[in-house]
Residue frames relative to the residue before (quaternion, step in Angstrom):
aa qw qx qy qz dx dy dz
M 1.0000 0.0000 0.0000 0.0000 0.00 0.00 0.00
I 0.0264 0.8373 -0.5387 0.0897 3.58 -0.36 1.26
G 0.7019 0.4433 -0.3261 0.4523 3.58 -1.08 0.64
N 0.6123 -0.5854 0.4300 0.3122 3.52 -1.46 -0.10
S 0.5241 0.6535 -0.4230 0.3455 3.63 1.13 0.28
W 0.5557 -0.6033 0.4613 0.3383 3.50 -1.16 0.71
V 0.0132 -0.7803 0.6251 -0.0159 3.59 -0.95 0.93
G 0.0787 -0.8074 0.5839 0.0319 3.53 -0.85 0.94
S 0.1088 -0.7808 0.6129 0.0538 3.60 -0.97 0.86
C 0.3726 -0.7019 0.5547 0.2467 3.56 -0.91 0.87
P 0.4742 -0.7357 0.3959 0.2776 3.59 -0.47 1.15
I 0.6641 0.5173 -0.3268 0.4296 3.65 0.93 -0.78
W 0.7143 0.4014 -0.2673 0.5071 3.56 1.14 -0.27
Y 0.4234 0.7690 -0.4320 0.2067 3.60 1.21 -0.19
N 0.6541 0.5080 -0.3300 0.4529 3.62 0.94 -0.89
A 0.6484 0.5124 -0.3296 0.4564 3.56 0.98 -0.76
I 0.5973 0.5569 -0.3592 0.4518 3.51 1.07 -0.67
K 0.6736 0.4961 -0.2861 0.4673 3.58 0.90 -0.97
A 0.6625 0.5014 -0.3246 0.4521 3.55 0.97 -0.81
S 0.6884 0.4832 -0.2885 0.4576 3.52 1.03 -0.72
S 0.6882 0.5082 -0.2749 0.4388 3.51 1.24 -0.46
S 0.4197 0.7039 -0.4728 0.3238 3.59 1.17 0.22
G 0.7743 0.2704 -0.2371 0.5207 3.54 -0.91 0.96
N 0.6945 -0.4898 0.3358 0.4061 3.53 -1.36 0.30
K 0.6688 0.5068 -0.3145 0.4438 3.58 0.94 -0.88
G 0.6329 0.5144 -0.3352 0.4717 3.59 1.07 -0.70
E 0.6453 0.5207 -0.3294 0.4516 3.55 1.01 -0.84
Q 0.6302 0.5170 -0.3395 0.4694 3.60 1.01 -0.76
K 0.6495 0.5044 -0.3384 0.4574 3.59 0.89 -0.79
R 0.6481 0.5306 -0.3220 0.4413 3.55 0.98 -0.91
Q 0.6695 0.4973 -0.3065 0.4588 3.58 0.91 -0.94
T 0.6161 0.5298 -0.3485 0.4671 3.63 1.08 -0.70
A 0.6463 0.5067 -0.3383 0.4595 3.55 0.89 -0.81
E 0.6458 0.5167 -0.3236 0.4596 3.62 0.90 -0.86
Q 0.6534 0.5159 -0.3298 0.4452 3.54 0.91 -0.84
L 0.6362 0.5317 -0.3031 0.4698 3.56 1.05 -0.82
W 0.6382 0.4959 -0.3310 0.4870 3.58 1.01 -0.83
Q 0.6626 0.4941 -0.3403 0.4483 3.64 0.80 -0.76
K 0.7021 0.4592 -0.2844 0.4639 3.53 1.00 -0.69
N 0.7927 0.3241 -0.1515 0.4936 3.63 0.84 -0.89
G 0.4585 -0.6923 0.4670 0.3041 3.68 1.18 -0.20
N 0.4867 0.6607 -0.4299 0.3766 3.55 1.07 0.67
C 0.3701 -0.7231 0.5030 0.2952 3.65 -1.04 0.04
L 0.6531 -0.5380 0.3748 0.3790 3.53 -1.20 0.49
F 0.0430 -0.7937 0.6068 -0.0068 3.56 -1.03 0.83
A 0.0500 0.7706 -0.6353 0.0057 3.50 -1.15 0.72
S 0.4553 -0.6735 0.5142 0.2733 3.52 -0.98 0.84
T 0.4119 -0.7310 0.4866 0.2433 3.63 -0.76 0.98
Q 0.6861 0.4606 -0.2726 0.4927 3.55 1.22 -0.42
G 0.7641 0.3076 -0.1892 0.5345 3.62 0.71 -1.00
K 0.2768 -0.7902 0.5060 0.2070 3.60 1.18 -0.31
K 0.4221 0.6724 -0.4808 0.3723 3.55 0.93 1.00
L 0.4149 -0.7126 0.5067 0.2514 3.52 -0.97 0.82
G 0.0696 0.7859 -0.6127 0.0471 3.50 -1.04 0.72
I 0.4445 -0.6601 0.5210 0.3087 3.59 -1.24 -0.40
V 0.0447 -0.7702 0.6351 0.0377 3.50 -1.05 0.79
Q 0.6222 -0.5410 0.4032 0.3971 3.53 -1.21 0.32
R 0.6380 -0.5647 0.3897 0.3497 3.51 -1.18 0.73
E 0.5961 -0.6081 0.3777 0.3637 3.61 -1.07 0.65
Q 0.4986 0.6471 -0.4411 0.3717 3.63 1.21 -0.34
N 0.6314 0.5647 -0.3280 0.4182 3.52 1.06 -0.84
K 0.6939 0.4391 -0.2725 0.5015 3.54 1.19 -0.37
G 0.6362 -0.5528 0.3235 0.4302 3.53 1.28 0.24
I 0.6365 0.4988 -0.3220 0.4923 3.58 1.28 0.08
T 0.2441 -0.7672 0.5821 0.1137 3.51 -0.79 1.10
M 0.2920 -0.7565 0.5609 0.1669 3.60 -0.66 1.13
K 0.4047 -0.7050 0.5187 0.2647 3.61 -0.80 0.98
K 0.3267 -0.7387 0.5649 0.1686 3.56 -1.12 0.75
I 0.0828 -0.7969 0.5984 -0.0038 3.51 -0.75 1.11
A 0.1533 -0.7655 0.6175 0.0959 3.61 -0.91 0.90
I 0.1127 -0.7715 0.6233 0.0602 3.55 -0.93 0.95
I 0.1409 -0.7781 0.6119 0.0186 3.51 -0.82 1.16
E 0.2764 0.7423 -0.5355 0.2930 3.57 -0.13 1.39
D 0.3760 -0.7793 0.4652 0.1868 3.52 -0.75 1.11
E 0.6323 0.4935 -0.3407 0.4905 3.60 1.18 -0.41
T 0.4562 -0.7406 0.4363 0.2305 3.49 -0.53 1.33
A 0.6874 0.5004 -0.2860 0.4419 3.59 0.75 -1.03
I 0.6566 0.4887 -0.2959 0.4925 3.61 1.00 -0.85
R 0.6488 0.5207 -0.3219 0.4520 3.60 0.88 -0.88
E 0.7193 0.4516 -0.2704 0.4534 3.57 0.79 -0.93
N 0.5791 0.5737 -0.3542 0.4584 3.59 1.19 -0.46
Y 0.6841 0.4531 -0.2750 0.5011 3.53 0.98 -0.90
M 0.6208 0.5379 -0.3431 0.4556 3.63 0.99 -0.72
E 0.6618 0.4867 -0.3184 0.4730 3.59 0.90 -0.89
M 0.6841 0.4774 -0.3276 0.4436 3.61 0.76 -0.83
L 0.6944 0.4582 -0.3065 0.4625 3.64 0.84 -0.77
S 0.5924 0.5582 -0.3534 0.4611 3.56 1.10 -0.54
A 0.6294 0.5357 -0.2979 0.4777 3.49 1.14 -0.72
Q 0.6568 0.4974 -0.2956 0.4836 3.56 1.19 -0.49
G 0.5986 -0.6046 0.3419 0.3990 3.58 1.28 0.03
Y 0.5194 0.6244 -0.4292 0.3952 3.61 1.23 0.37
Q 0.4048 -0.6013 0.6060 0.3278 3.56 -1.35 0.32
V 0.0759 -0.8245 0.5603 -0.0201 3.54 -0.76 1.05
C 0.0570 -0.7758 0.6284 0.0009 3.49 -1.08 0.93
G 0.1862 -0.8062 0.5574 0.0686 3.60 -0.88 0.98
Y 0.0550 -0.7745 0.6300 0.0137 3.54 -1.09 0.79
S 0.3649 -0.7734 0.4895 0.1706 3.52 -0.95 0.93
D 0.8023 0.1491 -0.0864 0.5714 3.58 1.22 -0.20
R 0.6706 -0.5111 0.3583 0.4008 3.56 -1.26 0.38
Q 0.6659 0.5492 -0.3259 0.3855 3.60 0.77 -0.96
S 0.6917 0.4755 -0.2873 0.4614 3.58 0.83 -0.98
A 0.6155 0.5456 -0.3241 0.4674 3.56 1.12 -0.74
E 0.6920 0.4652 -0.2978 0.4648 3.60 0.79 -0.99
H 0.6147 0.5364 -0.3744 0.4407 3.61 0.99 -0.68
A 0.6734 0.4767 -0.3000 0.4788 3.62 0.93 -0.88
F 0.6897 0.4995 -0.3013 0.4289 3.65 0.83 -0.82
N 0.5494 0.5956 -0.3899 0.4374 3.55 1.20 -0.34
D 0.6914 0.4448 -0.2570 0.5080 3.53 1.24 -0.53
T 0.8041 -0.0713 0.1179 0.5784 3.55 0.80 -1.07
L 0.2756 -0.7633 0.5610 0.1633 3.61 -0.80 0.95
P 0.4587 -0.6442 0.5354 0.2965 3.61 -1.11 0.67
D 0.5786 -0.5352 0.4787 0.3868 3.54 -1.38 -0.02
L 0.7917 0.0296 0.0082 0.6101 3.63 1.18 -0.46
A 0.1571 -0.7758 0.6082 0.0594 3.54 -1.05 0.89
I 0.1221 -0.7676 0.6281 0.0359 3.53 -0.74 1.13
V 0.0559 -0.8642 0.4948 -0.0721 3.57 -0.38 1.30
D 0.2845 -0.6977 0.6285 0.1928 3.52 -1.08 0.85
I 0.5355 -0.6426 0.4492 0.3138 3.55 -1.19 0.54
G 0.7515 0.3228 -0.1532 0.5546 3.52 0.77 -1.13
L 0.0344 0.8084 -0.5834 0.0712 3.57 -0.58 1.15
G 0.8184 -0.1732 0.0360 0.5468 3.51 -0.23 1.38
H 0.8281 -0.1490 0.1337 0.5236 3.58 -0.73 -1.01
E 0.6024 0.5567 -0.3368 0.4624 3.57 1.32 -0.21
I 0.3110 -0.7825 0.5046 0.1908 3.61 -0.18 1.18
D 0.7937 0.2034 -0.1027 0.5640 3.60 0.99 -0.82
G 0.1694 0.8404 -0.4986 0.1283 3.58 1.09 0.65
G 0.6580 0.5301 -0.3109 0.4352 3.49 1.10 -0.77
F 0.6023 0.5342 -0.3584 0.4726 3.55 1.12 -0.55
L 0.6348 0.5152 -0.3192 0.4792 3.60 1.00 -0.82
L 0.6789 0.4844 -0.3210 0.4487 3.56 0.88 -0.82
C 0.5805 0.5748 -0.3511 0.4576 3.57 1.13 -0.69
Q 0.6679 0.5004 -0.3038 0.4596 3.59 0.87 -0.87
T 0.6429 0.5184 -0.3144 0.4681 3.53 1.08 -0.77
L 0.6587 0.5017 -0.3013 0.4729 3.56 0.93 -0.86
R 0.6619 0.4790 -0.3257 0.4758 3.63 0.93 -0.72
S 0.6175 0.5201 -0.3600 0.4675 3.62 1.08 -0.44
L 0.6851 0.4636 -0.2841 0.4847 3.56 1.21 -0.63
S 0.8065 0.0001 0.0259 0.5907 3.59 1.07 -0.60
K 0.3425 -0.7555 0.5210 0.2012 3.58 -0.86 0.91
T 0.7439 0.4229 -0.2030 0.4760 3.59 1.25 -0.49
L 0.4512 0.7037 -0.4467 0.3190 3.62 1.26 -0.21
P 0.3923 -0.7209 0.5039 0.2693 3.64 -0.65 1.06
I 0.0497 -0.7841 0.6187 -0.0071 3.60 -0.96 0.88
I 0.0475 -0.7768 0.6279 0.0044 3.56 -0.87 1.03
F 0.2828 -0.7023 0.6292 0.1761 3.58 -1.00 0.90
L 0.0288 0.7699 -0.6367 0.0326 3.54 -0.88 1.00
T 0.1776 0.8192 -0.4875 0.2445 3.48 -0.03 1.35
A 0.5133 -0.6028 0.5080 0.3394 3.61 -1.31 0.28
R 0.6096 0.5673 -0.3523 0.4271 3.63 1.18 -0.34
D 0.0503 -0.8438 0.5317 -0.0530 3.51 -0.41 1.36
S 0.3614 0.7385 -0.5082 0.2564 3.61 1.13 0.41
E 0.6151 -0.5596 0.4072 0.3776 3.58 -1.16 0.52
I 0.6192 0.5660 -0.3289 0.4336 3.57 1.04 -0.90
D 0.6962 0.4601 -0.2867 0.4705 3.59 0.86 -0.95
T 0.6210 0.5267 -0.3411 0.4697 3.60 1.03 -0.69
V 0.6746 0.4811 -0.3045 0.4698 3.58 0.81 -0.85
C 0.6416 0.5242 -0.3266 0.4550 3.60 0.93 -0.87
G 0.6777 0.5140 -0.3018 0.4306 3.54 0.90 -0.97
L 0.6879 0.4634 -0.2816 0.4825 3.58 0.97 -0.82
R 0.6372 0.5283 -0.3372 0.4486 3.58 1.06 -0.56
M 0.6609 0.4991 -0.3051 0.4701 3.50 1.19 -0.52
G 0.6618 -0.5555 0.2765 0.4207 3.55 1.32 0.07
A 0.4069 0.7125 -0.4955 0.2850 3.57 1.12 0.22
D 0.4382 -0.6947 0.4996 0.2753 3.63 -1.08 0.57
D 0.8033 0.0146 0.0034 0.5954 3.54 1.07 -0.48
Y 0.1586 -0.7596 0.6257 0.0791 3.52 -1.27 0.59
L 0.0104 -0.8215 0.5631 -0.0894 3.54 -0.44 1.32
T 0.2887 -0.7303 0.5780 0.2220 3.61 -1.13 0.51
K 0.6344 -0.6119 0.3399 0.3281 3.53 -1.17 0.69
D 0.5626 0.5673 -0.4297 0.4207 3.62 1.16 0.05
I 0.4286 0.6862 -0.4724 0.3496 3.61 1.24 0.12
S 0.4789 -0.6683 0.4833 0.3007 3.61 -1.02 0.75
M 0.6448 -0.5281 0.3980 0.3834 3.49 -1.28 0.55
A 0.6655 0.5258 -0.2991 0.4372 3.55 0.95 -0.95
H 0.6479 0.5049 -0.3029 0.4832 3.53 1.07 -0.82
L 0.6170 0.5407 -0.3226 0.4722 3.56 0.94 -0.81
A 0.6729 0.4941 -0.2966 0.4638 3.59 0.81 -0.99
A 0.6551 0.5077 -0.3140 0.4631 3.60 0.97 -0.87
R 0.6426 0.5236 -0.3278 0.4533 3.62 0.95 -0.77
I 0.6650 0.4991 -0.3007 0.4671 3.53 0.99 -0.90
G 0.6471 0.5243 -0.3186 0.4527 3.55 0.94 -0.82
A 0.6703 0.4958 -0.2952 0.4666 3.56 0.95 -0.79
L 0.6254 0.5315 -0.3270 0.4685 3.53 1.08 -0.71
F 0.6549 0.4932 -0.3105 0.4811 3.59 0.94 -0.87
R 0.6580 0.4985 -0.3447 0.4470 3.64 0.87 -0.75
R 0.6533 0.4864 -0.3347 0.4739 3.62 1.00 -0.63
M 0.6768 0.4917 -0.3252 0.4409 3.57 0.95 -0.74
E 0.5920 0.5815 -0.3679 0.4195 3.62 1.10 -0.56
A 0.5490 0.6061 -0.3891 0.4240 3.61 1.22 -0.43
L 0.5766 0.5939 -0.3847 0.4084 3.61 1.12 -0.44
E 0.6734 0.5209 -0.2768 0.4455 3.54 1.13 -0.65
Q 0.5619 0.6135 -0.3744 0.4096 3.55 1.31 -0.23
P 0.5367 -0.6282 0.4587 0.3270 3.61 -1.05 0.76
A 0.6077 -0.5624 0.4064 0.3862 3.55 -1.18 0.55
D 0.0830 -0.7800 0.6200 0.0178 3.60 -1.00 0.90
Q 0.4339 -0.7258 0.4640 0.2640 3.54 -0.63 1.16
N 0.6269 0.5322 -0.3521 0.4470 3.60 1.08 -0.53
A 0.6667 0.4831 -0.2992 0.4823 3.63 1.22 -0.37
L 0.5471 0.6179 -0.4093 0.3891 3.61 1.20 -0.01
L 0.1224 -0.7449 0.6532 0.0585 3.56 -1.06 0.92
N 0.0892 -0.8085 0.5816 -0.0103 3.60 -0.64 1.17
R 0.0473 0.7594 -0.6444 0.0760 3.52 -0.94 1.10
G 0.7807 -0.2676 0.1195 0.5520 3.55 0.21 1.28
P 0.8288 -0.0727 0.0888 0.5476 3.61 -0.68 -1.04
L 0.6463 0.5214 -0.3269 0.4512 3.66 1.21 -0.30
T 0.0144 -0.7547 0.6559 -0.0070 3.52 -1.14 0.90
L 0.0662 -0.7809 0.6201 0.0365 3.59 -0.92 0.91
D 0.1785 -0.7547 0.6260 0.0815 3.52 -1.00 0.87
T 0.2173 -0.8427 0.4821 0.1015 3.50 -0.12 1.27
K 0.5840 0.5653 -0.3744 0.4463 3.55 1.26 -0.19
R 0.7748 0.2831 -0.1508 0.5448 3.53 1.05 -0.97
M 0.3807 -0.7662 0.4534 0.2500 3.53 1.30 0.04
Q 0.4592 0.6431 -0.4658 0.3983 3.51 0.81 1.08
V 0.1941 -0.7716 0.6002 0.0820 3.51 -1.15 0.74
F 0.0741 -0.7912 0.6057 0.0393 3.59 -0.93 0.96
W 0.0992 -0.7651 0.6335 0.0590 3.51 -1.09 0.80
L 0.8184 -0.0315 -0.0343 0.5728 3.58 -0.58 1.06
Q 0.6487 -0.5569 0.2638 0.4466 3.54 1.17 0.96
Q 0.5910 0.5332 -0.3934 0.4600 3.52 1.20 0.48
L 0.4737 -0.6759 0.4695 0.3134 3.61 -0.90 0.90
V 0.2495 -0.7451 0.6047 0.1297 3.52 -1.06 0.93
D 0.3750 -0.7704 0.4833 0.1799 3.57 -0.57 1.24
L 0.1546 0.8068 -0.5504 0.1492 3.58 0.25 1.30
T 0.4685 -0.6188 0.5416 0.3229 3.50 -1.27 0.56
V 0.7055 -0.4538 0.3276 0.4348 3.59 -1.26 0.19
T 0.6390 0.5222 -0.3123 0.4706 3.54 0.98 -0.90
E 0.6566 0.5112 -0.3065 0.4622 3.58 0.83 -1.04
F 0.6118 0.5644 -0.3488 0.4307 3.63 0.91 -0.87
W 0.7334 0.4500 -0.2660 0.4346 3.56 0.71 -1.02
M 0.6082 0.5452 -0.3472 0.4607 3.51 1.26 -0.52
V 0.6319 0.5087 -0.3110 0.4951 3.61 1.07 -0.81
H 0.6444 0.5193 -0.3166 0.4634 3.57 0.97 -0.87
S 0.6382 0.5303 -0.3285 0.4512 3.61 1.00 -0.78
L 0.6915 0.4807 -0.2770 0.4627 3.55 0.92 -0.89
A 0.7419 0.4514 -0.2505 0.4279 3.53 0.84 -1.04
Q 0.4916 0.6609 -0.4428 0.3543 3.61 1.18 -0.38
R 0.8148 0.0805 -0.0272 0.5735 3.65 0.98 -0.86
P 0.2163 -0.8202 0.5188 0.1063 3.54 0.21 1.27
G 0.7882 0.3071 -0.2291 0.4816 3.59 -0.93 0.87
H 0.6294 0.4920 -0.3335 0.5006 3.60 1.27 -0.29
V 0.3899 -0.7244 0.5162 0.2383 3.56 -0.94 0.89
K 0.1871 -0.7463 0.6328 0.0872 3.51 -1.04 0.96
S 0.3676 -0.7224 0.5458 0.2123 3.53 -0.78 1.03
R 0.6566 -0.4997 0.3805 0.4177 3.59 -1.23 0.35
H 0.6397 0.5196 -0.3284 0.4615 3.54 1.02 -0.80
E 0.6384 0.4944 -0.3298 0.4891 3.62 0.89 -0.76
L 0.6528 0.4844 -0.3434 0.4704 3.69 0.84 -0.76
M 0.6400 0.5248 -0.3256 0.4572 3.60 0.97 -0.76
S 0.6675 0.5018 -0.2910 0.4668 3.58 1.01 -0.87
D 0.6708 0.5025 -0.2881 0.4632 3.58 0.93 -0.90
A 0.7006 0.4301 -0.2460 0.5134 3.60 1.09 -0.72
K 0.3667 -0.7631 0.4650 0.2590 3.60 1.26 -0.08
I 0.5092 0.5663 -0.4740 0.4418 3.57 0.90 0.98
Y 0.2451 -0.7595 0.5927 0.1086 3.46 -1.36 0.48
V 0.2405 0.7604 -0.5358 0.2773 3.57 0.13 1.39
D 0.5737 -0.5696 0.4505 0.3789 3.48 -1.35 -0.02
D 0.7338 -0.4604 0.2812 0.4131 3.60 -1.28 0.28
S 0.6345 0.5475 -0.3282 0.4358 3.52 0.99 -0.86
T 0.6373 0.5196 -0.3447 0.4529 3.65 1.04 -0.66
I 0.6152 0.5264 -0.3463 0.4739 3.60 1.07 -0.77
T 0.6258 0.5409 -0.3322 0.4533 3.58 1.00 -0.83
S 0.6439 0.5242 -0.3008 0.4693 3.62 1.02 -0.85
H 0.6402 0.5078 -0.3332 0.4704 3.59 1.00 -0.79
V 0.6462 0.5207 -0.3207 0.4566 3.61 0.91 -0.88
K 0.6488 0.5169 -0.3260 0.4534 3.61 0.92 -0.81
R 0.6490 0.5124 -0.3179 0.4639 3.55 0.98 -0.86
I 0.6333 0.5434 -0.3215 0.4475 3.56 0.99 -0.94
R 0.6429 0.5261 -0.3180 0.4569 3.59 0.93 -0.92
K 0.6816 0.5072 -0.3026 0.4319 3.54 0.85 -0.95
K 0.6521 0.5216 -0.3199 0.4476 3.53 1.03 -0.69
F 0.6466 0.4836 -0.3152 0.4987 3.57 1.07 -0.70
I 0.6577 0.5231 -0.3113 0.4436 3.56 0.97 -0.81
A 0.5928 0.5782 -0.3527 0.4358 3.53 1.15 -0.62
L 0.6920 0.4221 -0.2424 0.5332 3.59 1.23 -0.56
D 0.7956 0.0498 0.0128 0.6036 3.63 1.09 -0.67
A 0.3369 -0.7799 0.4973 0.1759 3.55 -0.31 1.30
Q 0.6786 0.4871 -0.3069 0.4560 3.62 1.14 -0.41
F 0.3823 0.7537 -0.4687 0.2574 3.63 1.26 0.00
D 0.2136 0.7750 -0.5787 0.1373 3.63 -0.86 0.96
C 0.3089 0.7946 -0.4727 0.2228 3.53 1.13 0.75
I 0.6677 0.4567 -0.3317 0.4854 3.64 1.13 -0.28
D 0.1094 -0.8393 0.5325 0.0066 3.61 -0.25 1.24
T 0.3014 -0.7295 0.5823 0.1948 3.62 -0.87 0.84
V 0.1089 -0.7523 0.6472 0.0578 3.54 -0.83 1.04
Y 0.3600 -0.7993 0.4427 0.1882 3.55 -0.13 1.37
G 0.8260 0.2006 -0.2144 0.4811 3.48 -0.92 1.06
M 0.7241 0.3875 -0.2301 0.5220 3.56 1.36 -0.15
G 0.6579 -0.4927 0.3477 0.4512 3.61 0.75 -0.95
Y 0.6035 -0.5540 0.4300 0.3795 3.57 -0.91 -0.87
R 0.0690 -0.7765 0.6230 0.0644 3.56 -1.25 0.43
W 0.4153 -0.6661 0.5631 0.2584 3.50 -1.38 0.46
E 0.2117 -0.7936 0.5643 0.0836 3.50 -0.71 1.17
Q 0.3564 -0.7616 0.5068 0.1898 3.56 -0.51 1.22
L 0.4143 -0.7000 0.5212 0.2581 3.56 -0.94 0.85
């Protein structure tokens, strides 16, 4: 899959597509099918018995909306590997090799998820700049950094800029797919109507676990999905200390202790921006954090 066009592969047919695409003739057939998809808005199809490529209507016609994922990665081979894997999972995938082409496309239509490398071509921190642009376009768009840079400074910078997750490229494809699926499931809760049974009230704090929204003094706190679950974990049992490992588990992320610390600092700043007197998240040195009820 090459270029900046959305391409969708139906997962149940994926192996057959690969089998049909062996050799030059198979590759030509595959490219022809992709071109037809781009032109007609259909998805790739392959018969699992006859192993012949064809075209079927997009899954939206069956009442299923395929999530759109954008991958911004300057290494062609790496980008195409991720695109192929995610297409096999049933996502529509679009790849970009640099920040400029991605920003141009995002000004027209935003994806449902952006997976961003930090170093993009000649721009050492191009991914950070792109993250800032995406956050200016949408406060809720899920963003994952997927990079070879594993330093604590880069991790902290990425999360402070509003990314929902920070992964290194040594992560397995299965693990990446699981993290993406979990993030989408959490985001879908935002689309659910408010449910009084899903509300958690702690004094000035209100959490809506169905819509994944947090209010402080009746003002919406602009939290990422990961930050929401960390606040939820703390507020569930005020006064009880939550270790960094427990916060990590409750937020369904897998990072080091310093990253959890960075998340907590960002959460505090967001509450303080609404209420300068906010001091409900207490650090218990050597143990973790707790929510102090007012």
